[in-house]
RODO-2510 file (C-alpha; in nm, 4 decimals, decimal comma):
residues 297
     n   res          X          Y          Z
     1     m    -1,3184     1,1212    -5,3712
     2     i    -1,2955     0,9357    -5,0409
     3     r    -1,2519     0,5605    -5,0811
     4     q    -1,4783     0,3472    -4,8661
     5     f    -1,3213     0,0396    -4,7109
     6     s    -1,5176    -0,2720    -4,6292
     7     a    -1,5047    -0,4265    -4,2826
     8     s    -1,2581    -0,6930    -4,3965
     9     q    -1,0330    -0,4308    -4,5599
    10     t    -1,0438    -0,2159    -4,2474
    11     l    -0,9508    -0,5167    -4,0339
    12     a    -0,6661    -0,6038    -4,2713
    13     h    -0,5302    -0,2474    -4,2551
    14     l    -0,5595    -0,2508    -3,8765
    15     v    -0,3595    -0,5736    -3,8544
    16     l    -0,0957    -0,4309    -4,0900
    17     l    -0,0790    -0,1118    -3,8841
    18     i    -0,0279    -0,3074    -3,5615
    19     g     0,2386    -0,5166    -3,7320
    20     a     0,4180    -0,2029    -3,8523
    21     v     0,4172    -0,0603    -3,4988
    22     v     0,5557    -0,3857    -3,3558
    23     v     0,8359    -0,3908    -3,6168
    24     l     0,9245    -0,0215    -3,5940
    25     l     0,9046     0,0170    -3,2142
    26     p     1,2498    -0,1424    -3,1461
    27     f     1,4045     0,0905    -3,4067
    28     y     1,2443     0,3898    -3,2354
    29     v     1,3769     0,2785    -2,8954
    30     m     1,7243     0,2244    -3,0460
    31     v     1,7461     0,5672    -3,2099
    32     a     1,5838     0,7486    -2,9152
    33     t     1,8233     0,5867    -2,6661
    34     s     2,1234     0,6863    -2,8777
    35     f     2,0209     1,0514    -2,8282
    36     k     1,9817     1,0430    -2,4473
    37     s     2,2135     1,0982    -2,1525
    38     p     2,2855     0,8082    -1,9082
    39     s     2,0519     0,9527    -1,6425
    40     e     1,7688     0,9903    -1,8945
    41     i     1,8211     0,6322    -2,0122
    42     m     1,8089     0,4872    -1,6595
    43     t     1,5043     0,6936    -1,5550
    44     a     1,3217     0,6633    -1,8914
    45     t     1,2846     1,0400    -1,9182
    46     g     1,3870     1,2997    -2,1745
    47     g     1,1075     1,2546    -2,4246
    48     a     1,1523     1,1069    -2,7681
    49     f     1,5133     1,2127    -2,8261
    50     g     1,6329     1,3429    -2,4907
    51     a     1,6404     1,6922    -2,3470
    52     q     1,9944     1,7376    -2,4828
    53     a     2,1120     1,8939    -2,1588
    54     p     2,4945     1,9166    -2,1636
    55     v     2,6851     1,6235    -2,0091
    56     v     3,0516     1,5874    -1,9218
    57     s     3,2485     1,3602    -2,1528
    58     r     3,4353     1,0936    -1,9539
    59     s     3,6894     1,0370    -2,2297
    60     c     3,7607     1,4106    -2,2355
    61     l     3,8104     1,4117    -1,8569
    62     a     4,0461     1,1139    -1,8910
    63     r     4,2573     1,3231    -2,1304
    64     g     4,2903     1,5928    -1,8634
    65     g     4,0145     1,8319    -1,9646
    66     t     3,8063     2,0319    -1,7187
    67     d     3,4316     1,9991    -1,6691
    68     a     3,3778     2,3194    -1,8638
    69     d     3,5971     2,2035    -2,1495
    70     c     3,4345     1,8572    -2,1616
    71     a     3,0682     1,9658    -2,1635
    72     t     2,8928     1,8322    -2,4707
    73     l     2,5505     1,7202    -2,5944
    74     p     2,4447     1,3606    -2,5136
    75     v     2,3911     1,2739    -2,8812
    76     v     2,7403     1,3957    -2,9707
    77     e     2,8931     1,2087    -2,6778
    78     n     2,7118     0,8820    -2,7593
    79     y     2,8102     0,8740    -3,1253
    80     r     3,1658     0,9896    -3,0499
    81     e     3,2014     0,7099    -2,7934
    82     a     3,0628     0,4605    -3,0463
    83     f     3,3561     0,5317    -3,2761
    84     a     3,6160     0,6000    -3,0047
    85     k     3,5641     0,2968    -2,7792
    86     a     3,5738     0,0436    -3,0640
    87     p     3,7267     0,0533    -3,4152
    88     l     3,3790     0,0715    -3,5647
    89     w     3,5004     0,1596    -3,9157
    90     r     3,7201    -0,1520    -3,9149
    91     y     3,4245    -0,3654    -3,8061
    92     m     3,2039    -0,2094    -4,0746
    93     l     3,4709    -0,2761    -4,3400
    94     n     3,4962    -0,6372    -4,2224
    95     g     3,1182    -0,6679    -4,2465
    96     v     3,1168    -0,5331    -4,6020
    97     a     3,4015    -0,7632    -4,7105
    98     v     3,2401    -1,0724    -4,5564
    99     t     2,8839    -1,0117    -4,6779
   100     v     2,9889    -0,9126    -5,0320
   101     s     3,2230    -1,2140    -5,0595
   102     i     2,9528    -1,4520    -4,9379
   103     f     2,6944    -1,3107    -5,1786
   104     l     2,9232    -1,3241    -5,4840
   105     l     3,0272    -1,6829    -5,4098
   106     q     2,6639    -1,7808    -5,3501
   107     v     2,5705    -1,6355    -5,6910
   108     l     2,8548    -1,8267    -5,8603
   109     v     2,7131    -2,1508    -5,7179
   110     a     2,3401    -2,0788    -5,7238
   111     l     2,2999    -1,9607    -6,0840
   112     p     2,4431    -2,2695    -6,2626
   113     a     2,2745    -2,5028    -6,0132
   114     a     1,9371    -2,3312    -6,0501
   115     y     1,9694    -2,3265    -6,4299
   116     a     2,0403    -2,7008    -6,4345
   117     l     1,7422    -2,7736    -6,2105
   118     a     1,5090    -2,5522    -6,4151
   119     k     1,6157    -2,5966    -6,7774
   120     l     1,8171    -2,9171    -6,8177
   121     r     1,6816    -3,2693    -6,8306
   122     f     1,9040    -3,5250    -6,6570
   123     w     1,8728    -3,8349    -6,4432
   124     g     1,8241    -3,7532    -6,0747
   125     r     1,7107    -3,3946    -6,1292
   126     n     1,4052    -3,4313    -5,9060
   127     a     1,6145    -3,6005    -5,6356
   128     a     1,8667    -3,3158    -5,6517
   129     f     1,5904    -3,0584    -5,6123
   130     a     1,4428    -3,2590    -5,3221
   131     l     1,7870    -3,2480    -5,1586
   132     v     1,7924    -2,8694    -5,1974
   133     m     1,4499    -2,8481    -5,0326
   134     f     1,5675    -3,0763    -4,7518
   135     c     1,8681    -2,8515    -4,6876
   136     l     1,6275    -2,5601    -4,6373
   137     l     1,4920    -2,7439    -4,3330
   138     i     1,8301    -2,7796    -4,1590
   139     p     1,8942    -2,5012    -3,9045
   140     v     2,2360    -2,3421    -3,9040
   141     h     2,2922    -2,4269    -3,5387
   142     a     2,2541    -2,8008    -3,6097
   143     i     2,5636    -2,8076    -3,8324
   144     a     2,7695    -2,5459    -3,6469
   145     l     2,9736    -2,7932    -3,4425
   146     p     3,0876    -3,0182    -3,7331
   147     l     3,1634    -2,7078    -3,9399
   148     y     3,3746    -2,5640    -3,6599
   149     v     3,5635    -2,8925    -3,6128
   150     l     3,6339    -2,9098    -3,9879
   151     l     3,7598    -2,5515    -4,0007
   152     a     3,9710    -2,6052    -3,6870
   153     r     4,1388    -2,9124    -3,8366
   154     l     4,2097    -2,7145    -4,1537
   155     g     4,3566    -2,4333    -3,9439
   156     l     4,1084    -2,1791    -4,0770
   157     t     3,9534    -2,0522    -3,7540
   158     d     4,0201    -1,6867    -3,6725
   159     s     4,0284    -1,5990    -4,0426
   160     y     3,8089    -1,4425    -4,3085
   161     a     3,7821    -1,7872    -4,4711
   162     a     3,6049    -1,9187    -4,1598
   163     l     3,3487    -1,6396    -4,1906
   164     v     3,2872    -1,6858    -4,5631
   165     l     3,3447    -2,0440    -4,6828
   166     p     3,0682    -2,2257    -4,4857
   167     w     2,7998    -2,0099    -4,6526
   168     t     2,9088    -2,0211    -5,0176
   169     v     2,6364    -2,2745    -5,1037
   170     s     2,2916    -2,1311    -5,0335
   171     a     2,0002    -2,3743    -5,0654
   172     f     1,7624    -2,0802    -5,0485
   173     g     1,9496    -1,9026    -5,3287
   174     i     1,9343    -2,2116    -5,5510
   175     f     1,5638    -2,2528    -5,4777
   176     l     1,4827    -1,8855    -5,5406
   177     m     1,6775    -1,8668    -5,8682
   178     r     1,5318    -2,1981    -5,9878
   179     q     1,1815    -2,0615    -5,9325
   180     f     1,2732    -1,7519    -6,1329
   181     f     1,4322    -1,9477    -6,4181
   182     l     1,1102    -2,1488    -6,4546
   183     t     0,9436    -1,8232    -6,5627
   184     v     1,1981    -1,7686    -6,8434
   185     p     1,0611    -1,9070    -7,1751
   186     d     1,2362    -2,2201    -7,3042
   187     d     1,2357    -2,0603    -7,6492
   188     l     1,4908    -1,8060    -7,5276
   189     v     1,7241    -2,0842    -7,4153
   190     d     1,6707    -2,2800    -7,7402
   191     a     1,7465    -1,9684    -7,9470
   192     a     2,0726    -1,9200    -7,7569
   193     r     2,1674    -2,2824    -7,8229
   194     m     2,0905    -2,2417    -8,1954
   195     d     2,3292    -1,9429    -8,1934
   196     g     2,6024    -2,1796    -8,0782
   197     m     2,6177    -2,0837    -7,7109
   198     g     2,7137    -2,3458    -7,4549
   199     e     2,5230    -2,4044    -7,1325
   200     f     2,7603    -2,1974    -6,9149
   201     a     2,7497    -1,9131    -7,1683
   202     i     2,3701    -1,9222    -7,1546
   203     v     2,3805    -1,9004    -6,7752
   204     w     2,6082    -1,5938    -6,7608
   205     r     2,5176    -1,4107    -7,0835
   206     v     2,1439    -1,4837    -7,1152
   207     m     1,9986    -1,5904    -6,7812
   208     l     2,2040    -1,3624    -6,5542
   209     p     2,0891    -1,0307    -6,7121
   210     a     1,7285    -1,1510    -6,6983
   211     a     1,7630    -1,2535    -6,3345
   212     i     1,8739    -0,9158    -6,1934
   213     p     1,5433    -0,8504    -6,0043
   214     a     1,5556    -1,1962    -5,8452
   215     l     1,9251    -1,1505    -5,7621
   216     l     1,8480    -0,8202    -5,5900
   217     a     1,5809    -0,9936    -5,3843
   218     f     1,8274    -1,2687    -5,2926
   219     a     2,0925    -1,0058    -5,2137
   220     i     1,8628    -0,8459    -4,9565
   221     f     1,8092    -1,1792    -4,7816
   222     s     2,1756    -1,2818    -4,7970
   223     v     2,3293    -0,9483    -4,6950
   224     v     2,0855    -0,8892    -4,4093
   225     a     2,1352    -1,2433    -4,2755
   226     h     2,5149    -1,2317    -4,2774
   227     w     2,5554    -0,8629    -4,1870
   228     n     2,3485    -0,9167    -3,8716
   229     d     2,4878    -1,2617    -3,7928
   230     y     2,6286    -1,2752    -3,4418
   231     f     2,6266    -1,6512    -3,3816
   232     w     2,8753    -1,7771    -3,6421
   233     p     3,1376    -1,4995    -3,6082
   234     r     3,1205    -1,5504    -3,2293
   235     v     3,1985    -1,9214    -3,2821
   236     v     3,4929    -1,8969    -3,5245
   237     i     3,6481    -1,5608    -3,4244
   238     t     3,7898    -1,6247    -3,0804
   239     g     4,0970    -1,4093    -3,0413
   240     n     4,1631    -1,1658    -3,3267
   241     r     3,9607    -0,8481    -3,2699
   242     d     4,0701    -0,7160    -3,6095
   243     l     3,8330    -0,9728    -3,7660
   244     f     3,5267    -0,8661    -3,5672
   245     t     3,2115    -0,8015    -3,7702
   246     p     2,9657    -0,5215    -3,6702
   247     p     2,7481    -0,7351    -3,4371
   248     l     3,0583    -0,8561    -3,2528
   249     g     3,1600    -0,4920    -3,2118
   250     l     2,8570    -0,4382    -2,9890
   251     r     3,0279    -0,6609    -2,7313
   252     e     3,2694    -0,3756    -2,6652
   253     f     2,9906    -0,2070    -2,4678
   254     k     2,8820    -0,5038    -2,2571
   255     g     2,8940    -0,5231    -1,8787
   256     d     2,7729    -0,1729    -1,7967
   257     l     2,4983    -0,1331    -1,5371
   258     d     2,4761     0,2437    -1,4815
   259     g     2,3563     0,3403    -1,8302
   260     n     2,6847     0,4998    -1,9358
   261     f     2,7343     0,2551    -2,2212
   262     y     2,3741     0,2094    -2,3348
   263     g     2,3806     0,5353    -2,5309
   264     p     2,7010     0,4510    -2,7249
   265     m     2,5748     0,0932    -2,7721
   266     m     2,2503     0,2149    -2,9284
   267     a     2,4486     0,4662    -3,1362
   268     t     2,6646     0,1789    -3,2636
   269     a     2,3543    -0,0275    -3,3430
   270     t     2,2048     0,2676    -3,5315
   271     v     2,5216     0,3078    -3,7404
   272     i     2,5276    -0,0662    -3,8147
   273     v     2,1622    -0,0824    -3,9209
   274     t     2,1557     0,2363    -4,1297
   275     p     2,3306     0,0943    -4,4429
   276     l     2,0838    -0,1964    -4,4567
   277     v     1,7821     0,0315    -4,4239
   278     v     1,9119     0,2661    -4,6957
   279     a     1,9927    -0,0267    -4,9281
   280     f     1,6473    -0,1771    -4,8779
   281     l     1,4713     0,1536    -4,9445
   282     l     1,6727     0,2055    -5,2648
   283     a     1,6062    -0,1496    -5,3913
   284     q     1,2550    -0,1876    -5,2516
   285     r     1,0721    -0,1987    -5,5872
   286     r     1,3233    -0,4396    -5,7424
   287     f     1,3063    -0,6526    -5,4282
   288     v     0,9276    -0,6870    -5,4491
   289     d     0,9420    -0,7522    -5,8250
   290     g     1,2042    -1,0238    -5,7759
   291     i     1,0049    -1,2020    -5,5080
   292     a     0,6854    -1,1762    -5,7149
   293     m     0,8460    -1,3150    -6,0316
   294     a     1,0245    -1,5952    -5,8444
   295     g     0,6946    -1,6997    -5,6911
   296     m     0,5008    -1,7207    -6,0169
   297     k     0,5711    -2,0948    -6,0496
***
């Protein structure tokens, strides 16, 4: 049976299709460029993923190899250069450590705060929630300078603490979890209290297991934001390359004008993006469920 779409449905699908093309086109260019030789990149030839004609590896020549010994495929050369020119594994490990630390600390702060705003009755609760909403309106760049000055006076620049500590309180996380907790029946909380549980025990033993879908949704937002963040690491990491995060690692390929570094740069970008894409695809259903449940009230 062929389903018939109305004009409005057809228009909606057309808009979604155009949006998908706009979003996916940069990814296609990134992956396709990582497969091409420098000459193909500069002349925009080679098809979707390059002709894969053998090229001579410059790093191999620098080690004393001959042209015949150093002939390799462009895709192999690009991805080998991505890992050889910069300690990409170190940058990836730094990215994992920073993003996981930020997310765990944000959860430690957001869950009790959201529970208090959703389930407790106290003086100033509405003002506190209004303050959370106000913080959502403040762009990161507006507070970057005072944050940097504070960290510099504490001697924390060029450290993991400078990358993690400023983002431990997430207004968006508190807001999202508060919206989810509003959907949890008060009877569940009252039953836990009648069983003798304190408020913190209710947060971690009752509300946390119920909030897993919303936490997964928040994790996607938090991890993507801080994994891809270039601005803040560029501000606070000024001299120690061992602390570079993945986006800062892309700077290792800057300054090239003949196309020799564009292939390795796009290969590095592909490696950096792949874990996020895989994580999103694996948690896609939970992510949508979490957003839907958090938006019910």
